[in-house]
C-alpha positions as CSV (number, residue, x, y, z in Angstrom):
1,X,0.2,-0.1,0.1
2,X,1.3,3.5,-0.6
3,X,2.8,5.8,1.9
4,X,0.0,8.1,3.6
5,X,1.7,11.8,3.3
6,X,-0.3,14.8,3.6
7,X,1.9,17.5,2.7
8,X,1.7,18.7,-0.8
9,X,5.3,18.5,-1.5
10,X,5.0,14.7,-0.7
11,X,8.1,14.8,1.9
12,X,7.8,13.6,5.5
13,X,8.3,16.1,8.5
14,X,11.7,14.5,9.0
15,X,12.7,14.7,5.5
16,X,11.6,18.6,5.6
17,X,13.3,19.0,9.1
18,X,16.6,17.8,7.3
19,X,16.6,19.7,4.4
20,X,15.7,22.9,6.5
21,X,18.8,22.2,8.7
22,X,20.8,21.7,5.6
23,X,19.4,24.6,3.8
24,X,20.0,26.8,6.9
25,X,23.5,25.7,7.5
26,X,24.4,26.3,3.7
27,X,23.0,29.8,4.0
28,X,25.1,30.5,6.8
29,X,28.0,29.5,5.2
30,X,27.3,31.7,2.1
31,X,26.6,34.5,4.8
32,X,30.1,34.2,6.2
33,X,31.8,33.8,2.8
34,X,30.1,37.0,1.5
35,X,30.8,38.8,4.7
36,X,34.3,38.2,4.5
37,X,34.6,38.9,0.8
38,X,33.0,42.3,1.6
39,X,35.7,43.0,4.4
40,X,38.3,41.9,2.4
41,X,37.2,44.1,-0.7
42,X,36.8,47.1,1.6
43,X,40.2,46.7,3.0
44,X,41.3,46.6,-0.4
45,X,39.4,49.7,-2.1
46,X,36.9,51.0,0.1
47,X,33.9,52.1,-1.7
48,X,32.6,55.3,0.3
49,X,35.0,58.0,-0.3
50,X,37.4,59.6,2.5
51,X,37.8,63.0,3.3
52,X,39.8,63.8,0.1
53,X,37.2,62.4,-2.1
54,X,38.0,60.0,-4.7
55,X,41.5,61.0,-4.6
56,X,42.8,57.4,-5.5
57,X,41.0,57.4,-8.7
58,X,42.6,61.0,-9.9
59,X,45.6,59.2,-10.0
60,X,44.3,56.3,-12.3
61,X,42.9,58.5,-14.4
62,X,46.1,60.6,-14.9
63,X,48.1,57.4,-15.6
64,X,45.5,56.1,-18.0
65,X,45.5,59.8,-19.9
66,X,49.7,59.9,-20.0
67,X,49.7,56.3,-21.3
68,X,46.8,56.9,-23.9
69,X,48.2,60.4,-25.1
């Protein structure tokens, strides 16, 4: 006889809890990697300008202009 499953997805409560635990742990791992990547990117090149504005970009554009022209 077929199993009696009362959910629309066809998974049992135990399977749903197992999937939920795996999903939550995977999501938390992804969030840790994303936060770490943002911290490293911020340390490398902050995306909010400091008191001097975008001074770093001014030197890059000056070098690019001298190389092109």
